[in-house]
TIDOLUM-398515 format. One line per 8 residues: number of its first residue (from 0); for each residue x, z, y of C-alpha. Coordinates in nm, 3 decimals. Example, Ala and Ser with C-alpha at 12.3 -4.5 7.8 and 13.67 -1.06 7.14 Angstrom:
% residues 2
0) 1.230:0.780:-0.450  1.367:0.714:-0.106
This chain:
% residues 393
0) -0.585:-0.444:-0.068  -0.204:-0.585:-0.109  -0.009:-0.813:-0.307  0.072:-0.531:-0.551  -0.292:-0.467:-0.615  -0.350:-0.816:-0.685  -0.072:-0.869:-0.923  -0.165:-0.549:-1.109
8) -0.521:-0.689:-1.141  -0.381:-0.999:-1.299  -0.198:-0.767:-1.539  -0.499:-0.603:-1.630  -0.687:-0.944:-1.686  -0.401:-1.029:-1.926  -0.427:-0.678:-2.090  -0.796:-0.738:-2.139
16) -0.730:-1.088:-2.286  -0.534:-0.916:-2.553  -0.783:-0.658:-2.601  -1.078:-0.904:-2.637  -0.880:-1.142:-2.868  -0.789:-0.830:-3.094  -1.163:-0.729:-3.085  -1.296:-1.096:-3.174
24) -1.065:-1.143:-3.469  -0.918:-0.830:-3.624  -1.255:-0.741:-3.753  -1.315:-1.086:-3.930  -0.936:-1.104:-4.035  -0.967:-0.750:-4.165  -1.295:-0.875:-4.355  -1.077:-1.157:-4.534
32) -0.814:-0.931:-4.626  -0.960:-0.586:-4.698  -1.020:-0.451:-5.049  -1.377:-0.367:-4.960  -1.600:-0.477:-4.693  -1.646:-0.129:-4.528  -1.260:-0.136:-4.441  -1.305:-0.450:-4.230
40) -1.271:-0.269:-3.895  -0.979:-0.070:-3.995  -0.740:-0.299:-3.807  -0.969:-0.228:-3.496  -0.945:0.143:-3.550  -0.581:0.088:-3.603  -0.543:-0.022:-3.255  -0.705:0.270:-3.093
48) -0.537:0.527:-3.340  -0.223:0.374:-3.216  -0.318:0.423:-2.850  -0.413:0.789:-2.909  -0.086:0.852:-3.092  0.108:0.695:-2.829  -0.053:0.873:-2.533  0.226:1.175:-2.507
56) 0.490:0.901:-2.579  0.371:0.700:-2.272  0.311:1.007:-2.059  0.671:1.096:-2.107  0.801:0.758:-2.044  0.600:0.743:-1.716  0.755:1.054:-1.598  1.099:0.990:-1.694
64) 1.126:0.626:-1.595  0.826:0.554:-1.375  0.538:0.314:-1.363  0.720:-0.034:-1.367  0.954:0.049:-1.669  0.700:0.216:-1.891  0.455:-0.083:-1.839  0.735:-0.320:-1.929
72) 0.818:-0.155:-2.241  0.431:-0.155:-2.347  0.446:-0.541:-2.279  0.749:-0.584:-2.514  0.564:-0.372:-2.776  0.262:-0.599:-2.724  0.449:-0.914:-2.803  0.635:-0.781:-3.113
80) 0.323:-0.641:-3.250  0.150:-0.958:-3.203  0.408:-1.135:-3.409  0.360:-0.870:-3.677  -0.002:-0.959:-3.707  0.057:-1.305:-3.733  0.308:-1.245:-4.017  0.047:-0.998:-4.178
88) -0.204:-1.295:-4.166  0.026:-1.532:-4.309  0.135:-1.294:-4.589  -0.233:-1.190:-4.646  -0.129:-0.838:-4.630  -0.415:-0.607:-4.496  -0.205:-0.286:-4.479  0.083:-0.468:-4.253
96) -0.208:-0.594:-4.023  -0.326:-0.242:-3.992  0.028:-0.102:-3.941  0.097:-0.382:-3.672  -0.230:-0.283:-3.469  -0.106:0.065:-3.483  0.199:-0.017:-3.318  0.011:-0.247:-3.062
104) -0.159:0.069:-2.963  0.126:0.172:-2.761  0.056:-0.130:-2.529  -0.305:-0.023:-2.521  -0.197:0.318:-2.396  0.009:0.184:-2.120  -0.264:-0.051:-2.015  -0.509:0.217:-1.984
112) -0.285:0.368:-1.707  -0.308:0.031:-1.488  -0.627:0.183:-1.336  -0.454:0.502:-1.221  -0.163:0.310:-1.098  -0.403:0.103:-0.877  -0.490:0.434:-0.694  -0.144:0.472:-0.603
120) -0.094:0.149:-0.456  -0.365:0.180:-0.181  -0.409:0.407:0.107  -0.620:0.712:-0.003  -0.932:0.621:0.172  -0.945:0.316:-0.040  -0.880:0.454:-0.381  -1.201:0.385:-0.531
128) -1.200:0.021:-0.440  -0.859:-0.043:-0.555  -0.951:0.118:-0.887  -1.252:-0.119:-0.905  -1.056:-0.420:-0.780  -0.799:-0.377:-1.072  -1.059:-0.332:-1.319  -1.231:-0.650:-1.196
136) -0.915:-0.820:-1.287  -1.055:-0.797:-1.643  -1.276:-1.090:-1.567  -0.975:-1.305:-1.653  -0.997:-1.141:-1.987  -1.369:-1.214:-2.020  -1.302:-1.589:-1.987  -0.974:-1.631:-2.123
144) -0.995:-1.385:-2.443  -1.289:-1.545:-2.620  -1.193:-1.907:-2.556  -0.820:-1.832:-2.653  -0.960:-1.697:-2.981  -1.162:-1.993:-3.037  -0.895:-2.257:-2.930  -0.620:-2.111:-3.156
152) -0.821:-1.975:-3.459  -0.725:-2.294:-3.644  -0.409:-2.367:-3.468  -0.185:-2.281:-3.772  -0.250:-2.318:-4.139  -0.371:-1.956:-4.181  -0.716:-1.872:-3.988  -0.667:-1.681:-3.651
160) -0.268:-1.644:-3.700  -0.227:-1.888:-3.412  -0.433:-1.643:-3.207  -0.189:-1.375:-3.266  0.095:-1.605:-3.160  -0.071:-1.683:-2.867  -0.085:-1.345:-2.748  0.298:-1.323:-2.764
168) 0.268:-1.570:-2.458  0.029:-1.374:-2.274  0.249:-1.052:-2.291  0.528:-1.253:-2.166  0.343:-1.361:-1.882  0.228:-1.039:-1.793  0.594:-0.901:-1.808  0.684:-1.173:-1.536
176) 0.395:-1.061:-1.320  0.474:-0.680:-1.361  0.846:-0.745:-1.250  0.705:-0.855:-0.890  0.504:-0.526:-0.846  0.654:-0.271:-0.636  0.549:0.081:-0.731  0.607:0.358:-0.477
184) 0.847:0.645:-0.612  0.649:0.952:-0.764  0.552:1.211:-0.486  0.744:1.538:-0.472  0.609:1.799:-0.676  0.446:2.075:-0.463  0.517:2.444:-0.553  0.206:2.624:-0.709
192) 0.132:2.997:-0.668  0.372:3.121:-0.910  0.637:2.906:-0.729  0.682:2.632:-1.007  0.645:2.269:-0.918  0.500:2.149:-1.274  0.141:2.184:-1.153  -0.160:2.358:-1.347
200) -0.161:2.380:-1.728  -0.390:2.130:-1.907  -0.620:2.428:-2.016  -0.698:2.507:-1.649  -0.747:2.141:-1.565  -0.994:2.106:-1.831  -1.190:2.409:-1.713  -1.286:2.238:-1.408
208) -1.633:2.098:-1.426  -1.556:1.753:-1.269  -1.253:1.691:-1.467  -1.433:1.787:-1.787  -1.720:1.546:-1.681  -1.463:1.289:-1.605  -1.303:1.308:-1.949  -1.639:1.321:-2.129
216) -1.763:1.011:-1.921  -1.450:0.815:-1.999  -1.464:0.897:-2.373  -1.818:0.849:-2.454  -1.874:0.543:-2.210  -1.574:0.395:-2.388  -1.698:0.503:-2.757  -2.048:0.360:-2.722
224) -1.927:0.044:-2.574  -1.677:0.019:-2.869  -1.912:0.129:-3.132  -2.142:-0.162:-3.027  -1.890:-0.422:-2.927  -1.657:-0.398:-3.255  -1.972:-0.448:-3.460  -2.123:-0.725:-3.290
232) -1.898:-1.005:-3.471  -1.984:-0.870:-3.789  -2.324:-0.827:-3.722  -2.359:-1.191:-3.579  -2.181:-1.334:-3.894  -2.432:-1.134:-4.114  -2.696:-1.311:-3.917  -2.549:-1.626:-3.994
240) -2.422:-1.713:-3.655  -2.079:-1.908:-3.583  -1.756:-1.742:-3.450  -1.829:-1.954:-3.127  -2.164:-1.795:-3.097  -1.988:-1.459:-3.104  -1.721:-1.546:-2.887  -1.997:-1.657:-2.641
248) -2.159:-1.319:-2.659  -1.830:-1.127:-2.621  -1.741:-1.344:-2.300  -2.062:-1.244:-2.138  -1.997:-0.876:-2.244  -1.643:-0.868:-2.078  -1.782:-1.052:-1.763  -2.063:-0.751:-1.754
256) -1.768:-0.503:-1.812  -1.554:-0.645:-1.523  -1.755:-0.835:-1.262  -1.919:-0.527:-1.113  -1.572:-0.418:-1.029  -1.587:-0.617:-0.706  -1.862:-0.396:-0.560  -1.857:-0.075:-0.793
264) -1.616:0.090:-0.552  -1.830:0.015:-0.266  -2.128:0.157:-0.453  -1.938:0.491:-0.525  -1.850:0.522:-0.147  -2.212:0.468:-0.055  -2.411:0.626:-0.314  -2.179:0.882:-0.470
272) -2.008:0.891:-0.807  -2.248:1.076:-1.000  -2.540:0.830:-0.921  -2.341:0.547:-1.004  -2.259:0.706:-1.349  -2.630:0.794:-1.422  -2.701:0.425:-1.368  -2.434:0.340:-1.626
280) -2.634:0.588:-1.890  -2.949:0.389:-1.795  -2.798:0.057:-1.851  -2.666:0.179:-2.193  -3.005:0.284:-2.289  -3.144:-0.070:-2.167  -2.857:-0.210:-2.387  -2.999:-0.040:-2.684
288) -3.352:-0.142:-2.627  -3.267:-0.488:-2.611  -3.057:-0.504:-2.924  -3.355:-0.319:-3.125  -3.575:-0.599:-2.994  -3.423:-0.867:-3.209  -3.142:-1.054:-3.360  -3.156:-1.384:-3.192
296) -2.844:-1.481:-3.004  -2.990:-1.409:-2.650  -3.072:-1.065:-2.769  -2.722:-0.993:-2.855  -2.583:-1.167:-2.532  -2.810:-0.965:-2.299  -2.768:-0.629:-2.484  -2.394:-0.673:-2.474
304) -2.391:-0.794:-2.121  -2.585:-0.478:-2.018  -2.344:-0.260:-2.206  -2.059:-0.394:-2.026  -2.211:-0.332:-1.700  -2.291:0.019:-1.804  -1.938:0.074:-1.921  -1.819:-0.047:-1.591
312) -2.023:0.212:-1.376  -1.912:0.491:-1.611  -1.559:0.422:-1.648  -1.486:0.349:-1.287  -1.695:0.631:-1.180  -1.514:0.891:-1.444  -1.184:0.761:-1.315  -1.282:0.828:-0.949
320) -1.411:1.178:-1.043  -1.097:1.266:-1.210  -0.874:1.152:-0.919  -1.004:1.433:-0.728  -0.965:1.689:-0.991  -0.569:1.698:-1.038  -0.277:1.714:-0.790  -0.010:1.437:-0.788
328) 0.227:1.642:-0.963  -0.022:1.671:-1.263  -0.104:1.308:-1.292  0.076:1.224:-1.602  -0.057:1.521:-1.783  -0.411:1.480:-1.671  -0.423:1.128:-1.722  -0.273:1.165:-2.081
336) -0.543:1.409:-2.157  -0.831:1.151:-2.058  -0.660:0.866:-2.246  -0.616:1.068:-2.551  -0.990:1.186:-2.535  -1.074:0.812:-2.486  -0.847:0.683:-2.779  -0.977:0.950:-3.024
344) -1.347:0.875:-2.935  -1.261:0.506:-2.968  -1.076:0.564:-3.320  -1.387:0.735:-3.452  -1.634:0.465:-3.327  -1.415:0.181:-3.445  -1.429:0.310:-3.814  -1.786:0.414:-3.784
352) -1.916:0.058:-3.622  -1.767:-0.119:-3.930  -1.893:0.130:-4.197  -2.254:0.140:-4.044  -2.296:-0.226:-3.978  -2.162:-0.307:-4.324  -2.369:-0.061:-4.508  -2.663:0.067:-4.272
360) -2.710:-0.227:-4.050  -2.730:-0.311:-3.693  -3.051:-0.135:-3.626  -2.932:0.192:-3.752  -2.596:0.157:-3.556  -2.799:0.132:-3.227  -3.001:0.424:-3.308  -2.717:0.618:-3.346
368) -2.564:0.530:-3.026  -2.815:0.704:-2.840  -2.684:1.045:-2.934  -2.344:1.025:-2.725  -2.567:0.832:-2.447  -2.795:1.138:-2.429  -2.495:1.393:-2.432  -2.355:1.201:-2.124
376) -2.674:1.212:-1.947  -2.693:1.577:-1.993  -2.340:1.633:-1.872  -2.380:1.439:-1.559  -2.712:1.634:-1.471  -2.533:1.949:-1.541  -2.271:1.866:-1.295  -2.520:1.744:-1.050
384) -2.704:2.060:-1.045  -2.391:2.271:-1.012  -2.280:2.075:-0.715  -2.631:2.101:-0.568  -2.646:2.481:-0.621  -2.289:2.511:-0.452  -2.386:2.288:-0.152  -2.696:2.502:-0.115
392) -2.504:2.830:-0.149
């Protein structure tokens, strides 16, 4: 654990501050500006669609200019897109808001690589703990994000425009921290069986059971979390709760997402990656059970907290599982594939969350989330049985 890791953890916290503010306000601003209510979460969807579209661009920039330059470009885009969102709020333009959040997705695609960069800043024996520590930096976002949204939502004449302007300062602070991080140069490519140094093609990587389950765990873990989290502010508004109540629920949710980062790496080292991911599936089931039990503030709070912890176990576990499934020269290709799958799933769930919660209700949304949770549980059981059979053989 070194200075570079702690600085990267702070950058992760500021990245999550941006994300939490976007999640807390984009759906509400969208609801104010959208021609129809079911379109309210399109700005949230735009953020993840932009991330998916930006994934190959980010992979190329990482390969060409390295971690630091690519990350700084992402932060510059974050500042500019936040200004564009503020302009859209002032102009009352729903489609400009959607376009600005699509552009902001480039920053999201960069930020999703912080956890992989963490593994490169630590000795190989401590990669799990390094990933977990940097993800734990999201605790800063858990506290700063909801409070920043609440404190700045009436700062300017137009509701929530001040929150977008505040995110410009968040991006500039992160740029200063990123400038102080020293990233090691990329390792030399190792020649493959055919004498080339580009590593295995993506189709060969995806055929590995561990890599396939890592992709599925990252995507469905994030998808279920996004499905329920993006709908929560809208559901609470329908139930008559204030924005401050929704901000408190989101704060506890993000605490659940990142507080376990201080010990998830230890659990993976001690128990193994699949049991920890299995616990994440069980926590997601517990979240749905609590959410279906009632619509009081404490139901939303406990359910979203459990959802956050479950996401942490699944996402940290999936990242760790993936690290052992590709070689250093394949990292840009492999990480881009995982993140594209994550963003594509998040785009679908962002749209579905707004459409379902405004037309079908909170309860049906939770029942529907059981499908991807069950699929992930089956995938983990399949990989566990394969590994047990291989060990027995």
